C-alpha positions in Angstrom: 0.0 0.0 0.0 1.1 3.5 -0.7 -0.6 4.9 2.4 0.9 4.6 5.8 -1.9 5.4 8.3 -0.7 6.8 11.6 -3.0 6.9 14.5 -2.8 10.5 15.9 -4.6 12.2 18.7 -6.9 14.0 16.2 -7.6 10.8 14.2 -5.9 9.3 11.3 -3.3 11.1 9.2 -2.7 9.1 6.0 -3.0 11.4 3.0 -0.5 13.9 4.2 2.0 11.2 5.3 1.8 9.6 1.8 2.5 13.0 0.2 5.6 13.5 2.3 7.1 10.0 2.1 5.9 8.6 -1.2 6.6 11.6 -3.5 10.2 12.1 -2.5 10.8 8.4 -2.9 9.6 8.5 -6.5 11.7 11.5 -7.2 14.8 9.8 -5.7 14.3 6.7 -7.7 13.8 8.7 -10.9 17.1 10.5 -10.4 19.0 7.3 -9.7 17.6 5.4 -12.7 
């Protein structure tokens, strides 16, 4: 899954976490390829 759901005090934060962790990962892989 591309989403990592973290249980926070205010609820679940999944979309923001995916944007922070997944997008830089794709950019890093694209640069190395």
